[in-house]
N, C-alpha and C positions, 0 to 999 in steps of 0.2 A: 637159332632163328635170326639173331642179329646179323650173323655172318651172311646168311642168305639174302637178307634185306639189303645189306651193304653191297653185296656182289651184284644184285639186280639193278640197284640204283646206279652203280658205277658203270656197268655195261651199257645201260640205256643212255646215260649221259654221254659216254664216250662215242657211242654210235651216232647220236644226234649231233654232237659237235663235229664229228668227222664228215657226216653227210652235208650238213648245212655249211660247214666250213669250206668244204671242197667247192660247193656251188658259189659261195662268196668269193673264193680265191680265183674262180674262173674269170672274174671281171678285172683282175690285175694279177695274173698268174706269175709265180716265182718272185713276188715282191718280198724282199727279206724282212720287212716290218711285220709281216704276218706271223713269223715264228714266235716273237714275243707275245703277240696277241693271243695266239692259241696256247702257248706255254702257260700264260697266266690263267686261261680258262681251265686247263687241266689242273692247275694248282688249286682251283676252287674245290676240288674233290677231297682235299686234306681233311676237312671236318667230317666228311662221310666216313673216313677211316679212323675217326677219333683222334686226329692229330691236330695240334696247334703249331702252326709254322710261324716262326718269328724271323723276319728278314732284316738284315743289317747291311747297309750300303755305305761305302766311304763317301766323303763329301765330293760332290761333282760327278757322281757315278752316271747320272743321266746324260752328261755331256762329254763322256770319255771319247776320245778319238778312236779310230779303228784299232782293234787289238785282237789277241787270241785269248779267249777265256778258257781256263782249264778247271775241271771239277772232279771231285772224287766220285767214283761210280760204284754205288753199293748194291742196288737191286732195282726192281721195277717201281718202287715208291719214289725214285728220283723224279718221276714224271709229275708228282704232286708236291715235291719239296724244292729241288733245285730249279725246276721249270718256272717257279714263281718269281725268280729273281732275274730272269733273262732280260737284257736291255736291248731295245731296237736301235739300229738294224743289225741283228745277229742271226747267223744261220749255224746249223750244226752239221757235223760230218757223221754219217751213219752207214751201216752195212747195206749193200745193194739189195739184199734179200728183204729189207724192210718194205720195199716197194710192193711186195706181194702180200703183205699183211692186210686182211680184209678191212675196209673202211679207213684204217689209219694210213696205209701205204700211199694212196692217192693224195691225201692231205699233206703227208710228210713231203712229198715231191712238189706239190703245188705251192707250198709255202716258201720254197726256194732253198731247201736244204741240199747238201751235197751227198751223193751216194758213192761209196767206194767198193771195190771188189777185193776183199781181204785174201782171197785165194790166189790172186794174181799179183805178184810182187811188182811187176812192171807197171800194171795199171795203178796200183797203190802209190807208186812213186809219182806217176803222172797226176794223181789226185793232189799231192802236195804242191805241184806246180799250179793246179787249178785253185787251190786254197790261196796261194800267193796272188794269183791273177784276180781272184774275187776281191781280195782286200785292196789291191792297188787300183783296179779299174772301177769297181762298184762302191768302193769305200764302205765295205761292210766288215763287221767283226765275225769271228769264227769261234764256235764253242766246240771244244774237243775233250774227250776223256783220255788222258795220257796213260792210264792203267791198261787201256785196251780191252778190258772185260770187267764184268761185275765182280766186286771183291767178296760179296756174300759172307760177311763176318770175319774175313781174314785180315782186316786192317787195311791200311793204305798199301797197295801193291807197288812193285817197282814200276817206274815210268818208262814208256817207250819215248823215243826222241822225235817222232814226226812233228808234233805240235811245235817243238822248240826249233827245229830246222826251219819250219815255215815262218815262225816269228822272226828269226834272224834274217831270212831271205827277204821278207817283206819290210823289215825295219820297223816293226811294231812292238809294243809292250806285251807282256804276259799279265793277265789278270786272274789270279787264283780265286776260286769260289769253294768254300768249305762247308760241308753239311755234317752236322753232328750225327752220331751213330743211329741208324734205323734198323740194323740187323737184329732180328728176333724181337723187335720192339712192338710191332703191330700184332695184336691178337684180335682177330675179327669178331670174336664173341665178347670182347671186353669193350665197354662203352667208351672209356677214356684211355687213349694210348699215349698220352703225354705230349711233351714238348720236343720240337725239332728246331734247331737254330741253323739258319742258312746265312753265312756271312761272306760278303765279297771283300777281298783284301785290296789294298791300294795297288796300282799297277807296278809291275816289276820292270824297270828300265833294262832293255836289252842292248843298248848302244855300246855298253862297255864290254860286250862279248864278241869275240871273233866268230865268223861263220862256221868255223870248225869246232866251236865249243858248245855245241848243243847239249852234249851229255853233262857238262859242267852246269849249264843253265838249268837243265832238268833236275839235277841233284839239289841245286839251291832252292828251286821252287817246291820240290817235294818236301824238303826239310821245313820250309815255311808252312806248308799245308799240314804236315804231320803235327807240328807244334800247336797250330791253331785248332785242329780237330781235337787234339788231346785236351786243350783248354775248354773248348765248347762242350765236350762230353762231361768234363768235371762240373762245369756250370749247370748243365742240364740235370745231372745227378743231384747236386746240392739243392736246386730249386724244386725238384720233384720230391726230395726228401722233406723239405719244409712244408710242402703242400699236403703231404700225407701225415 
């Protein structure tokens, strides 16, 4: 019964946010500041799923210059965990097919996010050019998931280099965002599903990397994130063990 109640509440909330959000965005369409606004609204669903989300930001995070944020992509619950820490003005890069998702698709586009065609390599390459142009001309940050797909409990997957090529081309830092494990954590019929920690790391300076060293930069950032996620998972386990 609890699972059904949660499902109904989440669906109704998301539909209302998408409908009224789309109407609101029509007054300033494609404004990149909308992404953080609605990301934080979706983040408010965390208690509905029995999750306590703890956000950790480095000093000065609210005033970071344009950057490329990278996060670990675990499952659909990223919408209520990682979305809570998005800083304006930041837009995301998503699959073109998202545009056709009922209610959510129009909001995703109207908030200024970028859509890519993953089945067309030429267009995907063009998207990296768009990312660089967005950063340089509009002074916005870009959020990307370098794993390229949801890990679904397989740990931190190998990184693709697109985000890092874009950061080097635009001359901006990389800012890793780490989310503690949520795989198999949420049981919809369980009242309390525990703690999730979302931590933003300090910016990684890319000025010391040559434009041909995207793979090296990706490896460095992945190692930073792997170590931090391992640390967060350990902390969550210890704190939940004390509570029980």
